[in-house]
C-alpha positions in Angstrom: 0.0 0.0 0.0 1.4 3.3 -1.0 2.2 5.7 1.8 1.2 9.3 1.6 2.7 12.2 3.5 0.9 13.9 6.3 0.8 17.1 4.1 -1.1 15.2 1.4 -3.8 13.0 2.9 -4.9 10.1 0.7 -8.3 10.2 -0.8 -9.3 7.4 1.6 -8.3 9.5 4.6 -10.3 12.4 3.3 -13.3 10.1 2.5 -13.3 8.8 6.1 -13.9 12.4 7.3 -17.2 12.4 5.4 -18.5 8.8 5.4 -18.1 5.7 7.5 -16.0 3.4 5.4 -16.9 -0.3 5.5 -14.9 -3.1 3.9 -16.9 -5.3 1.5 -14.8 -8.4 2.3 -14.1 -11.1 4.8 -10.4 -11.1 4.0 -8.8 -11.0 7.5 -5.5 -9.5 6.4 -7.1 -6.9 4.2 -9.3 -5.8 7.1 -6.3 -5.6 9.5 -4.5 -3.5 6.9 -7.2 -1.2 5.8 -8.9 -0.7 9.2 -12.6 -0.2 8.1 -15.2 0.6 10.7 -17.5 -2.3 9.7 -17.1 -5.3 7.5 -19.2 -8.1 6.0 -19.4 -11.8 5.6 -21.5 -13.9 3.2 -21.3 -17.3 1.6 -19.0 -16.2 -1.2 -16.6 -14.6 1.3 -16.8 -17.6 3.7 -16.0 -20.0 0.8 -13.0 -17.9 -0.1 -12.0 -18.0 3.6 -11.8 -21.8 3.5 -8.4 -21.5 1.8 -6.9 -18.7 4.0 -4.5 -19.9 6.7 -5.9 -17.5 9.3 -9.2 -19.5 9.3 -7.6 -23.0 9.2 -8.1 -23.7 12.9 -11.8 -22.6 12.7 -12.4 -24.8 9.7 -10.6 -27.8 11.2 -12.7 -27.4 14.4 -16.1 -27.2 12.6 -15.3 -30.1 10.3 -14.3 -32.2 13.3 -17.7 -31.2 14.9 -19.4 -32.4 11.8 -17.6 -35.8 11.7 -18.7 -36.3 15.3 -22.4 -36.0 14.3 -24.5 -38.9 13.2 -24.7 -38.7 9.4 -21.8 -36.4 9.0 -22.4 -35.9 5.3 -26.2 -35.4 5.5 -27.6 -32.1 4.3 -28.7 -31.0 7.7 -25.1 -31.4 9.0 -23.6 -29.6 6.0 -26.1 -26.8 6.4 -25.2 -26.5 10.1 -21.5 -26.4 9.3 -22.2 -23.6 6.8 -23.9 -21.6 9.6 -21.2 -22.4 12.1 -18.5 -21.2 9.6 -20.4 -18.1 8.7 -20.7 -17.1 12.4 -17.2 -18.3 13.2 -15.7 -16.1 10.4 -17.9 -13.2 11.5 -16.8 -13.6 15.2 -13.2 -13.4 14.2 -13.8 -10.4 12.0 -15.7 -8.7 14.8 -12.5 -8.5 16.9 -10.8 -6.5 14.1 -13.4 -3.8 13.6 -14.7 -1.2 16.0 -18.2 -1.4 14.4 -20.2 -4.3 13.1 -20.1 -7.4 10.9 -23.0 -7.9 8.5 -24.0 -11.5 8.4 -26.3 -12.7 5.5 -29.4 -14.8 6.1 -29.8 -17.6 3.5 -30.9 -16.1 0.2 -33.2 -19.1 -0.4 -35.3 -17.8 2.5 -35.8 -14.4 0.8 -39.5 -14.9 0.3 -40.2 -16.5 3.7 -40.6 -14.1 6.6 -40.9 -16.6 9.4 -37.9 -18.6 8.2 -35.8 -15.4 7.9 -36.7 -14.3 11.4 -35.8 -17.8 12.7 -32.4 -17.9 11.0 -31.6 -14.3 12.2 -32.4 -15.3 15.8 -30.3 -18.4 15.4 -27.3 -16.3 14.2 -27.7 -13.9 17.1 -27.7 -16.8 19.5 -24.7 -18.4 17.9 -22.8 -15.1 18.0 -23.7 -14.8 21.7 -22.3 -18.2 22.4 -19.0 -17.0 20.9 -19.0 -13.9 23.1 -20.2 -11.5 20.4 -23.1 -9.3 21.3 -25.9 -8.1 19.0 -24.4 -4.6 19.1 -21.5 -6.0 17.0 -23.6 -7.5 14.2 -26.1 -6.7 11.5 -28.3 -9.3 10.1 -28.3 -8.9 6.3 -31.7 -9.7 4.6 -32.7 -9.4 0.9 -35.2 -6.5 0.6 -38.2 -8.5 -0.7 -41.5 -7.6 0.9 -41.1 -10.7 3.1 -37.6 -9.5 4.0 -38.9 -6.1 4.9 -41.5 -7.7 7.2 -38.9 -9.9 8.8 -36.8 -6.8 9.5 -39.8 -5.1 11.0 -40.1 -8.0 13.5 -36.4 -8.3 14.2 -35.9 -4.6 14.7 -38.7 -4.6 17.2 -36.7 -7.3 19.1 -33.6 -5.2 19.1 -31.9 -7.1 16.3 -30.5 -4.6 13.8 -30.8 -5.4 10.1 -29.0 -4.5 6.9 -31.5 -4.7 4.1 -29.6 -5.5 0.9 -30.3 -5.6 -2.9 -31.9 -2.2 -2.9 -32.7 -0.9 -6.4 -36.0 1.0 -6.2 -37.2 4.1 -4.2 -40.3 2.4 -2.9 -38.3 -0.6 -1.8 -35.9 1.7 0.1 -38.7 3.7 1.8 -40.4 0.4 2.9 -37.2 -0.6 4.6 -37.0 2.7 6.4 -40.6 2.5 7.5 -40.0 -1.0 8.9 -37.3 0.6 11.1 -34.3 -1.1 9.3 -31.0 -0.1 10.9 -29.3 0.2 7.4 -30.0 -0.3 3.7 -27.5 -1.2 1.0 -28.4 0.3 -2.4 -26.4 -1.3 -5.1 -24.7 1.4 -7.3 -22.7 -0.8 -9.6 -25.4 -3.4 -10.4 -27.8 -0.6 -11.4 -25.2 0.8 -13.8 -24.5 -2.8 -15.1 -28.2 -3.1 -16.1 -28.2 0.1 -18.1 -24.9 -0.5 -19.7 -26.0 -3.9 -20.8 -28.8 -2.1 -22.8 -26.4 0.3 -24.4 -27.2 3.2 -22.0 -23.8 4.5 -21.0 -23.9 7.7 -18.8 -22.0 10.7 -20.2 -20.7 11.6 -16.8 -20.5 10.3 -13.2 -23.3 12.6 -12.2 -25.5 10.9 -14.8 -24.6 7.4 -13.5 -28.0 5.9 -12.7 -26.6 4.1 -9.6 -25.1 7.3 -8.3 -28.3 9.2 -9.0 -30.4 6.6 -7.2 -28.3 6.6 -4.0 -28.3 10.4 -3.9 -32.1 10.4 -4.3 -32.6 7.9 -1.5 -30.2 9.7 0.8 -32.0 13.1 0.3 -35.5 11.5 0.7 -34.4 9.8 4.0 -33.0 13.1 5.3 -36.2 14.9 4.4 -38.2 12.3 6.2 -36.0 12.5 9.3 -35.4 8.7 8.9 -32.8 7.2 11.2 -32.1 4.4 8.7 -28.5 4.5 7.5 -27.9 4.7 3.8 -24.8 2.6 2.8 -23.8 2.8 -0.9 -22.6 -0.6 -2.1 -21.5 -2.6 -5.2 -19.1 -0.1 -6.6 -17.4 -0.5 -10.0 -15.0 2.4 -9.8 -13.3 4.9 -7.5 -15.2 7.5 -9.4 -18.5 6.0 -8.2 -17.3 6.0 -4.6 -16.1 9.6 -4.7 -19.4 10.7 -6.3 -21.1 9.6 -3.1 -18.7 11.1 -0.6 -20.7 12.2 2.4 -23.2 9.3 2.2 -23.8 7.8 5.7 -21.7 4.7 4.9 -19.9 3.3 1.9 -19.0 -0.4 1.7 -16.0 -0.7 -0.6 -14.0 -3.7 -1.9 -10.3 -4.0 -0.9 -9.0 -3.2 -4.4 -10.9 0.1 -4.5 -9.9 0.9 -0.9 -6.3 0.3 -1.9 -6.7 2.6 -4.9 -8.2 5.3 -2.7 -5.4 4.9 -0.1 -2.7 5.1 -2.8 -3.9 8.3 -4.4 -4.1 11.9 -3.4 -6.2 14.8 -4.7 -9.0 16.8 -3.1 -12.2 14.8 -2.2 -15.3 17.0 -2.3 -18.3 16.2 -0.2 -21.1 15.3 -2.6 -23.9 14.4 -0.2 -25.0 16.6 2.8 -28.1 16.3 4.9 -31.0 18.3 3.6 -33.6 20.0 5.8 -36.3 17.8 7.2 -39.7 18.4 5.7 -43.0 17.7 7.5 -45.3 16.3 5.0 -48.1 13.7 4.7 -47.0 10.3 3.5 -48.9 7.1 2.9 -47.0 4.1 4.3 -45.8 1.5 1.8 -47.9 -1.6 1.9 -47.4 -5.0 0.2 -49.6 -4.1 -2.8 -47.8 -0.8 -3.5 -44.4 -2.5 -3.0 -45.2 -5.2 -5.5 -46.7 -2.8 -8.0 -43.8 -0.3 -7.9 -41.2 -3.1 -8.3 -43.2 -4.7 -11.2 -43.2 -1.3 -12.9 -39.5 -0.9 -12.5 -37.8 -3.4 -14.9 -34.3 -2.7 -13.7 -35.2 -3.2 -10.0 -37.3 -6.2 -10.7 -34.6 -7.9 -12.7 -31.7 -7.0 -10.4 -33.5 -8.1 -7.2 -34.5 -11.4 -8.6 -31.0 -11.9 -10.1 -29.3 -10.9 -6.8 -31.3 -13.4 -4.8 -30.5 -16.2 -7.3 -26.8 -15.3 -7.2 -26.7 -15.2 -3.4 -28.5 -18.6 -3.3 -26.0 -20.1 -5.8 -23.1 -18.8 -3.6 -24.6 -20.5 -0.6 -25.1 -23.7 -2.6 -21.4 -23.5 -3.6 -20.3 -23.1 0.0 -22.4 -26.1 1.1 -21.0 -28.2 -1.8 -17.5 -27.3 -0.7 -18.2 -28.3 2.8 -19.9 -31.6 1.7 -16.8 -32.4 -0.4 -14.5 -31.8 2.6 -16.6 -34.1 4.7 -16.8 -36.9 2.1 
């Protein structure tokens, strides 16, 4: 990582003065090096962790636990090992960051409120067994209507949630109205959808993902919502800098490295707007479904995101099953 002089703070240092920087990784060494406030774990990151030496003892311990169970290779045991590894990695990461670790509920439960709530409670209990309190974790849930309803229940129980795969304004507002601690609007995936259809923005200010997050941020501030807006899924340093000032920004290690290795003035692009008192009609299931159905990009990317997350979980489970065979 390139060092910068105290007279010329890096763009990452400047960004940290405006937004809470979160690492979009479960890479133990990268988190130690880059010192984000928060980090995340999900099946993809846990699968990658299986080959990292720092997690070797954890993996050996959980595989030994599985071998001690009746039917060590059975689906139920494999699924339990996936959960144990997810929480085990998250617990190790929680010791590295002053803030929180986002932990993803199974994507194949995205349309099942009761099952999502049950898995979230299970994760919280598993973290507690490992000495990690709920103030150190966020439960990551796909922002389907069922996910929003699960978050409403969990937040009422004091379990903070990160509602992910946010692509539509109504979807974002529904999460805020449910009391979600945090939402993750996906900047890069929105741009991907438009670029795939030949719609390339002329400038960063015309980037549809950047415009979407700016709009959600302003609307939340006008409403006086306490829900944190965390820009996610960045494709470039330029996208990150275009959202300087957003509540939080979750950034991949390679983009964090680029920001840390470069200088130049970072301008604040988002600032809280004045709160407005105005009548609003709460989002219900019918409006949520109608507004998503009318938004081809959001409808496509939400469905695609859930499928991708579910495939990642299947791949993790397959890896575990192979190791147990």
